[in-house]
C-alpha positions in Angstrom: -10.1 38.0 -1.0 -13.5 36.7 -0.1 -12.1 33.2 0.0 -9.3 34.2 2.4 -11.7 36.2 4.6 -14.1 33.3 4.9 -11.3 30.9 5.8 -9.6 33.1 8.4 -9.9 30.5 11.2 -7.9 28.0 9.0 -4.7 29.9 9.4 -4.4 28.7 13.0 -1.2 29.8 14.6 -0.2 31.8 11.6 -3.0 34.4 12.3 -0.3 37.1 12.8 1.0 36.5 9.3 -2.4 36.4 7.7 -3.1 40.2 7.7 0.1 40.8 5.7 -0.8 38.0 3.3 -4.3 39.5 2.8 -2.8 43.0 2.4 -0.4 41.8 -0.3 -3.3 40.0 -2.0 -5.4 43.2 -1.9 -2.4 45.2 -3.2 -1.9 42.8 -6.2 -5.4 41.6 -7.1 -8.1 43.5 -5.1 -10.6 45.8 -6.8 -9.5 48.7 -4.6 -5.8 48.7 -4.8 -4.0 50.3 -1.8 -0.5 51.0 -3.0 2.2 50.9 -0.3 4.9 53.5 -0.1 8.6 52.5 -0.2 9.0 52.5 3.6 6.0 50.2 4.1 7.3 47.9 1.4 10.7 47.7 3.1 9.1 47.2 6.5 6.8 44.5 5.2 9.7 42.7 3.4 11.8 42.8 6.6 9.0 41.6 8.8 8.2 38.6 6.5 11.8 37.6 6.3 12.9 38.4 9.8 13.5 34.8 10.8 15.4 34.1 7.6 17.6 37.1 8.1 18.3 36.3 11.7 19.0 32.6 10.9 21.4 33.6 8.1 23.1 36.0 10.6 23.3 33.2 13.1 25.0 30.9 10.5 27.4 33.5 9.3 28.1 34.7 12.9 28.7 31.1 14.0 31.1 30.4 11.2 33.0 33.7 11.9 33.0 33.0 15.7 34.2 29.4 15.1 37.0 30.5 12.8 38.1 33.2 15.2 38.2 30.8 18.1 39.8 28.1 16.0 42.6 30.4 14.9 43.0 32.0 18.4 45.3 29.2 19.4 47.8 26.9 17.7 46.6 23.8 19.5 43.2 22.2 19.0 40.3 22.8 21.3 39.6 20.1 23.9 36.3 18.2 24.1 35.3 20.0 27.3 36.0 23.5 25.8 33.9 22.6 22.8 31.1 21.5 25.1 31.1 24.9 26.7 30.8 26.6 23.4 28.0 24.2 22.4 26.0 24.6 25.7 23.5 27.2 24.4 23.0 25.2 21.2 22.5 22.1 23.3 19.7 23.8 25.2 18.0 24.8 21.9 18.1 21.1 20.8 16.7 19.9 24.1 13.8 22.3 23.6 13.2 20.9 20.1 13.2 17.3 21.4 10.8 18.2 24.2 8.2 19.1 21.6 8.2 15.8 19.6 5.7 13.8 21.7 2.9 16.4 22.2 3.4 17.8 18.7 3.1 14.5 16.8 0.3 13.0 18.9 -1.9 16.0 18.9 -1.3 16.7 15.2 -2.1 13.2 14.1 -5.2 12.7 16.3 -6.7 16.1 15.4 -6.0 15.7 11.6 -7.3 12.2 11.3 -10.2 12.6 13.7 -11.4 15.7 11.7 -11.9 13.6 8.5 -15.7 13.2 8.1 -15.5 9.8 6.6 -19.2 9.1 7.2 -20.2 11.9 4.8 -17.5 11.6 2.2 -15.7 8.4 2.8 -14.5 7.9 -0.7 -13.2 11.5 -1.0 -11.3 11.1 2.2 -9.9 7.7 1.2 -8.7 9.0 -2.1 -7.0 11.9 -0.4 -5.3 9.7 2.2 -4.2 7.2 -0.5 -2.7 10.0 -2.5 -0.9 11.4 0.5 0.6 8.0 1.4 1.6 7.1 -2.1 3.3 10.4 -2.8 5.0 10.6 0.6 6.4 7.1 0.3 7.6 7.7 -3.3 9.4 10.9 -2.1 11.2 8.9 0.6 12.2 6.2 -1.7 13.4 8.7 -4.3 15.5 10.5 -1.6 17.1 7.3 -0.4 18.0 6.2 -4.0 19.6 9.6 -4.7 21.6 9.8 -1.5 22.8 6.3 -1.8 23.8 6.9 -5.5 25.4 10.3 -5.1 26.8 9.6 -1.6 27.3 13.3 -0.6 28.6 12.3 2.9 31.6 10.6 1.3 32.4 13.5 -1.0 36.1 14.5 -0.7 36.7 12.1 2.2 40.3 11.1 2.9 41.6 8.3 5.1 41.3 10.6 8.1 37.7 11.2 9.2 36.6 14.8 9.6 34.7 13.9 12.8 35.3 11.8 15.9 33.3 8.7 15.5 32.4 7.5 18.9 29.5 5.3 17.8 29.9 1.5 18.1 28.2 -0.8 15.6 25.5 -2.9 17.1 25.5 -6.6 16.2 22.0 -7.2 14.8 20.6 -8.9 11.7 18.4 -7.3 9.1 15.5 -9.6 10.1 15.8 -8.6 13.7 15.7 -4.9 12.8 12.5 -5.4 10.7 10.9 -7.5 13.4 11.7 -4.8 16.0 10.0 -2.2 13.8 6.8 -4.3 13.8 7.1 -5.0 17.6 7.5 -1.3 18.3 4.4 -0.5 16.3 2.4 -2.2 19.1 3.9 -1.1 22.4 2.6 -3.0 25.5 2.8 0.2 27.5 2.1 3.7 26.1 3.8 5.5 28.9 6.9 3.4 28.4 6.8 4.0 24.7 7.3 7.7 25.4 10.8 7.1 26.8 12.1 3.8 25.4 11.7 1.3 22.5 12.2 -2.4 22.2 15.4 -3.6 20.7 16.8 -7.1 20.1 20.3 -7.7 21.4 22.6 -10.5 20.1 25.3 -11.6 22.5 28.1 -14.0 21.8 28.3 -16.7 24.5 31.7 -17.7 26.0 31.7 -21.1 24.4 30.6 -19.8 21.0 33.5 -19.0 18.7 31.4 -18.5 15.6 31.2 -15.1 13.9 27.7 -15.9 12.6 25.5 -13.7 14.7 22.5 -16.0 13.9 24.0 -18.5 16.4 24.4 -15.9 19.2 22.1 -15.7 22.2 19.0 -13.6 21.6 17.9 -11.1 24.3 16.1 -7.8 24.4 16.5 -4.4 26.0 14.5 -1.2 26.4 16.7 1.2 24.5 16.6 4.9 25.5 14.6 6.9 23.0 11.0 7.5 22.1 9.1 4.7 20.4 7.6 7.0 17.8 6.2 4.3 15.6 4.1 2.9 18.4 2.8 6.3 19.3 2.0 7.1 15.7 0.0 3.8 15.3 -1.9 4.6 18.5 -2.6 8.2 17.5 -3.9 7.0 14.1 -6.3 4.5 15.6 -7.5 7.0 18.2 -8.1 9.6 15.5 -10.1 7.2 13.4 -12.1 6.2 16.5 -12.9 9.7 17.5 -14.0 10.5 13.9 -16.4 7.6 13.9 -17.8 8.4 17.3 -19.3 11.7 16.0 -20.7 14.1 18.6 -19.7 11.7 21.5 -16.0 11.9 20.5 -16.1 15.6 19.8 -15.0 16.8 23.3 -11.9 14.7 23.2 -11.2 15.7 19.6 -11.5 19.3 20.6 -8.9 18.8 23.2 -6.4 17.4 20.7 -7.2 20.1 18.2 -6.5 22.8 20.9 -3.3 21.0 22.0 -2.2 20.8 18.4 -2.7 24.6 17.9 -1.0 25.3 21.2 2.0 23.1 20.3 2.4 24.9 17.0 2.5 28.2 18.8 5.2 26.9 21.2 7.1 25.3 18.3 7.0 28.7 16.6 8.5 30.3 19.7 11.3 27.8 19.9 12.0 28.2 16.2 12.5 31.9 16.8 15.3 31.0 19.2 17.1 29.2 16.4 19.3 32.1 15.4 21.0 32.1 18.8 21.1 28.3 19.0 22.4 28.0 15.5 25.2 30.5 16.2 26.7 28.4 19.0 25.9 25.1 17.3 27.7 26.1 14.1 30.6 27.6 16.2 31.1 24.3 18.1 30.9 22.3 14.9 33.6 24.5 13.3 35.8 23.9 16.3 35.2 20.2 16.1 35.9 19.7 12.4 39.3 18.6 11.4 38.9 19.4 7.8 36.8 22.5 7.0 37.1 22.1 3.3 35.9 18.5 3.2 32.8 19.4 5.3 32.0 22.3 3.0 32.2 19.9 0.0 30.0 17.4 1.7 27.4 20.0 2.7 27.3 21.4 -0.9 26.8 17.9 -2.3 24.0 17.3 0.4 22.3 20.5 -0.7 22.5 19.5 -4.3 21.1 16.0 -3.6 18.1 17.4 -1.8 17.4 20.0 -4.5 17.7 17.4 -7.3 15.2 15.2 -5.3 12.8 18.0 -4.8 12.9 19.0 -8.4 12.3 15.5 -9.7 9.5 14.8 -7.2 7.8 18.2 -7.4 8.1 18.8 -11.2 8.2 15.3 -12.7 6.8 12.6 -10.4 3.8 14.5 -9.0 2.8 16.2 -12.4 3.0 12.8 -14.1 0.6 11.3 -11.6 -1.7 14.2 -12.0 -1.7 14.0 -15.8 -2.3 10.2 -15.8 -5.3 10.4 -13.5 -6.9 13.7 -14.7 -5.7 14.1 -18.3 -5.2 17.8 -17.5 -2.0 19.8 -18.4 0.0 19.9 -15.1 2.1 22.9 -16.3 -0.9 25.1 -16.6 -2.3 23.8 -13.4 0.9 24.5 -11.4 1.4 27.9 -13.1 -2.1 28.9 -11.8 -0.8 28.1 -8.3 2.2 30.5 -8.7 1.0 32.9 -6.1 0.6 30.1 -3.5 4.0 28.6 -4.4 5.6 32.1 -4.1 3.9 32.6 -0.7 5.1 29.2 0.5 8.7 30.0 -0.5 8.5 33.4 1.2 6.9 32.3 4.4 8.3 28.7 4.7 4.9 27.8 6.2 2.3 25.5 4.7 -0.3 26.8 7.2 0.3 30.5 6.3 0.0 29.6 2.6 -3.3 27.7 3.0 -5.8 30.6 2.4 -3.8 31.7 -0.7 -3.6 28.1 -2.0 -7.4 27.6 -1.5 -8.1 30.8 -3.4 -5.9 29.8 -6.3 -7.5 26.4 -6.5 -11.0 27.7 -6.6 -10.6 30.8 -8.6 -7.9 29.8 -11.1 -8.1 26.0 -11.4 -11.8 25.6 -10.9 -11.6 23.1 -8.0 -14.9 22.5 -6.1 -14.8 24.4 -2.8 -16.0 21.3 -1.0 -12.8 19.5 -2.1 -10.4 22.4 -1.6 -11.6 23.1 1.9 -11.7 19.4 2.8 -8.4 18.3 1.3 -6.1 21.3 1.7 -6.2 21.7 5.5 -5.5 18.0 6.0 -2.8 18.1 3.4 -1.2 21.1 5.0 -0.9 19.0 8.2 -0.1 15.4 7.1 1.1 15.6 3.5 4.7 16.8 3.5 6.5 15.2 0.5 9.4 17.6 0.5 9.9 17.2 4.2 9.8 13.4 4.0 12.4 13.4 1.2 14.7 15.8 3.0 14.6 13.9 6.3 15.4 10.6 4.5 18.4 12.2 2.7 19.6 14.0 5.8 19.6 10.9 8.0 21.6 8.8 5.5 23.9 11.7 4.7 24.8 12.1 8.4 25.4 8.3 8.6 27.8 8.6 5.6 29.6 11.5 7.3 29.9 9.3 10.4 31.2 6.5 8.2 28.4 4.2 9.4 27.0 1.7 6.9 23.3 1.2 7.2 21.7 -2.2 6.7 18.6 -2.8 4.6 16.6 -2.9 7.8 17.9 0.4 8.9 17.1 1.9 5.5 13.6 0.5 5.9 13.5 2.1 9.4 14.5 5.5 7.9 11.7 5.1 5.2 9.0 4.4 7.8 10.2 7.0 10.3 10.7 9.7 7.7 7.2 9.1 6.5 5.8 9.3 10.0 7.9 12.4 10.8 6.7 14.2 7.7 3.1 13.5 8.8 3.8 14.9 12.3 5.7 17.9 11.2 4.0 21.2 11.9 3.3 23.5 8.9 5.5 26.3 10.2 9.0 27.4 9.4 11.8 24.9 10.1 9.5 22.6 12.1 11.2 19.7 10.3 14.1 20.2 12.7 11.9 18.8 15.4 11.1 15.6 13.7 14.6 15.3 12.2 15.8 14.3 15.6 13.3 11.5 15.7 14.7 10.0 12.4 18.2 10.2 13.7 17.2 8.3 16.9 15.7 5.6 14.8 19.1 4.5 13.3 21.1 5.2 16.5 22.6 8.5 15.4 23.1 11.2 18.0 20.6 14.1 17.9 23.5 16.6 18.0 24.4 15.6 14.5 21.5 17.7 13.2 24.0 20.5 13.4 25.7 19.1 10.3 22.8 20.2 8.2 21.3 23.1 10.2 23.5 25.7 8.6 21.6 25.4 5.3 18.3 24.2 6.6 16.7 27.6 6.4 17.2 27.6 2.6 16.2 24.0 2.0 13.1 24.6 4.2 11.8 27.1 1.6 12.2 24.7 -1.3 10.6 21.7 0.5 7.7 23.9 1.7 7.0 24.9 -1.9 7.0 21.2 -3.0 4.7 20.5 -0.1 2.2 23.0 -1.4 2.5 21.8 -5.0 1.8 18.3 -3.8 -1.2 19.4 -1.8 -2.6 21.4 -4.7 -2.1 18.6 -7.3 -3.8 16.2 -4.8 -6.8 18.5 -4.6 -7.1 18.4 -8.4 -6.8 14.6 -8.5 -9.4 14.1 -5.7 -11.7 16.7 -7.4 -11.6 14.8 -10.7 -12.0 11.3 -9.2 -14.8 12.4 -6.9 -16.9 14.3 -9.3 -19.8 11.8 -9.2 -19.9 11.8 -5.3 -19.7 15.6 -5.3 -22.8 15.8 -7.6 -24.7 13.5 -5.2 -23.8 15.5 -2.0 -25.6 18.6 -0.9 -23.2 21.4 -1.6 -24.0 23.6 1.4 -23.9 20.7 3.9 -20.5 19.5 2.7 -18.9 22.9 2.6 -20.1 23.9 6.0 -19.1 20.5 7.5 -15.6 20.8 6.0 -15.2 24.3 7.3 -16.3 23.3 10.8 -14.2 20.2 11.0 -10.9 21.8 9.8 -11.1 25.1 11.7 -8.4 24.0 14.2 -6.9 21.0 12.5 -3.8 23.0 11.6 
């Protein structure tokens, strides 16, 4: 408990959840156990799972309401009537979309700017390299699984279960990849907040060829946030502020405060999700032509994500850990059981942070300078489970919509899912915010997030657990590879510096 007490500022926006975490820790492991009576246990259980219970109620209530409305008349519901039912859910989605820009920019700048590369450059470089390698591998694994299993095509008949109003855009793979690079360097940051560059190929009247490479090349500013350009700018700004030292600290403090504020606001919006989910699910039930097919597709989607998380969290990551450290990953992960259980119960990487640091230092013998340096950054930018889930979800939705994605679009999903996982807040169901961004990248409507929102509350717990496992294994790898640098650094200076720099980074 001394570790959790010393690191109380690290819990950020999850400060309200921390007393309960500490109380459970005292109850289980503290020297002076304070047993809780049955009423206190029930109250504590309900308070910790209130959002989950309400979300489940919203899903069940939405299905029931949708079925009642669906069977209330013999004729199908009109598009306008469905729009009325969906109105409250639409407002909820608009709230989520409004948080994307400030959430990602503030999170990236504060996390990267807080890295003290001048004092422990090699330690920070190893951590960032591990984060990027594992996140990209998770995205690639998710894409391979969803393309192989094809959950969105499961049980499909000739009649589509949804109205497909999306037109295919004539563009080559090369154009798509070049547009990705162009969008990484926006000429106008303000414009990048509302639009992104897109190549347009137009057939000329005197051109009868179907080869799009012979068509006229123009461009347009497509509606939608240029998130890649903003991520690149935020990364460069964060690195710059970190190198400026005390001179850059005032601006870095601003982004850290903004990041904390946006997490609080995001948490408020997420608490509206039960009501939003109820109407979103109801409207989706009314819109679906074949309820059985959608249930089959959703079940296969759930299975695809779970298989990916299991392979990545309990095969890929432990293998990397064993190769680099020669330690038994099974024992290492078992020592993190308390942190993994907390992650599954709270669906929050930030709330799990004090418990995870305690497990690393007390049970796995990780140097406190590494755990307090690596874990806060990992809780912010290393979201392997979220990255895998968002890649699978975007391609699944495209399969349901019967839209074939090109190699360039798959590459766009990979890059955007990686960026989205970095920008996702470490709070319950924050992945819904960045999921909208991934859909926009491949031209899918944001409202299609409702196809997966019914089971997102459950998948969120599994992917958060994998996120924590990835962060913990990363701390062990960095600790092993940095043992020489750690021996050369003053212990008290590094520990204090790490605590100061990461107080508000989450």
